N, C-alpha and C positions, 0 to 999 in steps of 0.2 A: 753690334756687342763680344766687344770680349774677352773668354770668362780670363780666370789667370785658370796659374796647375802648378802643379808639382812629384815629383816623385817619392810612390812611396814603393819603400823597402823592406821586403819583407826574407823573413830565412822560411824553404820547402822544411815540411815533419819529417817529410817524410825520407826526402834525402843530405835533408842539410846546406843542400848554395841556399845565395843570394841570391835575389828576383829582383827589378822593379818593375813599379810601370807607372808610368804617368793618368795622374786621378785633380781632379778640378778643387780646386782648391779647400771647397764649400764640402762634397766631396767626405760621405762616413762610413763608408764601408762602398766594397769593391769586390770586385770575381773577377778571381788573374790562376792559370796552369802554372807550372814551373818549367823552366826553360829548357833541363833533364832530362828530368825523368816525366813527364805530362802531368805528375798526378794538380788538380781542381784544387784549389783554395778562396775559402769566405778573404777576405782579411779586413781590418776594422782598426782603424787607429789606436795609436801609443799618442803615450802624456808626452816623449818624445817628436816635434812635428815629423822628423821623416818616417823613424820606424815606425811600417805597420802589424800585426801579429794576425797570424799566417794563426787557422784550426782546416783539417782534411776536411773534402766532402767527398760519402759514400755514393 
């Protein structure tokens, strides 16, 4: 079975850098780290298909 993937693009809430993560097409949430400052974030889908919302994890 082949799973369809898409790019989740999100902005770091600590340093403002744009990040990208490959996620499953039907995935609603994900976790990732900023490529610049390495802050952990929880990602959730936005109304726009590629753009995701990020909240820093403590």
